[in-house]
N, C-alpha and C positions, 0 to 999 in steps of 0.2 A: 532513468527518468530525471535527467538533469538538463536544464536549458529549455529549448523551444518545445520539447515534448511535454513538459510540465504544464504549460499554459493550455495546450490542446486537450490534455487529459482533464484539467480542471474544468474546462468548458463542458466536456462530456459528462463529468460527474455532476455538473450543475443543472443537467436536464432532468426530465421526468422519465427518461428511458431506464429500463431495468438492467443496465449494463453492469457487468462484474469484471473487475480488474485485479489481477494478481501481480504484485511487485515482489520479486525475489531479491533479497538484500544479502550480499555476501560480505558486508561490513566495509565496503569501499566508500570513502567520502572524498569528493574532489576538494581541492584547496579553495576553489571559487566560492566565496560567500553567497553570491547570487544563486548558485546551484543548490546550496544547502537551504537557503531561504525558500527556494522554489518548492522543494519537497515539503517543507514545513507548511507552506501556504496550501499545497495540495491536500495535506493531511487535515488542515483546519477546515477546508471546504467540505471534505468528505465527512468530517465529524459533525458539522452543523446540520446537514439535511439527510445524510446517508448513513449506511452501515459501514463502520470502520473496524477492521480486525488488525491488530498489531501483535504478533506473537512469533515465537520460534518454532521451527519444525520439531524441536526436541520435546516440546510439551504436547504430546500427541492428543491428549484429551481436550485441551483448550483449542488446539488446531481443528480437530474434528467437529467439536461443538460450534466453534466460530464459523467454520466453512458452511456447515449445514444451515445455521441461522442466516448467514449472509446470502447464500444461494436461494433461500426460500423467501427472502424479502422482495417486495415488488419495487423497492427503491434501488438506486445505484449502490454498489458495494465496492469498497476498496480493501483488498487483503494485502497487508504489508507483512511479509514473512521473512524472518531472518534465517538464512540458510548458510551456515558456515561451510567453508571449503573442507574437503576431506582432511581428516586429522585435526580439525578444529582451528586451522590456520585461516586468518583473514586474507582476502585477496589483496 
C-alpha cells in the first residue's frame, strides 16, 4: 500500500460504500518518505469517518472483537494488522 495504490484506496474509503479493507503489515517500511506519509494519510482518512482497527494478530481477543465490530459497521472499515514473519522476524 505504498505509492499510487494509497490514493485510490483513500478515495474508496472516503465514499459511503461499506467497503472493508485488510492490510497485512509484515513490518517492512520503504525508505521513501512519500510512501510512509501515504499510509499515514490513509490511516487519518479512515480514522475521521470510518472504522479503523490497528492491531497485531498475536492479540487474538482484540483482533476478533475489532474484526466483528468493523465488519458489522455500515461504514467503510480499514483493518491494519501486524503479521510478523514466521519466527518473529520482520520482512
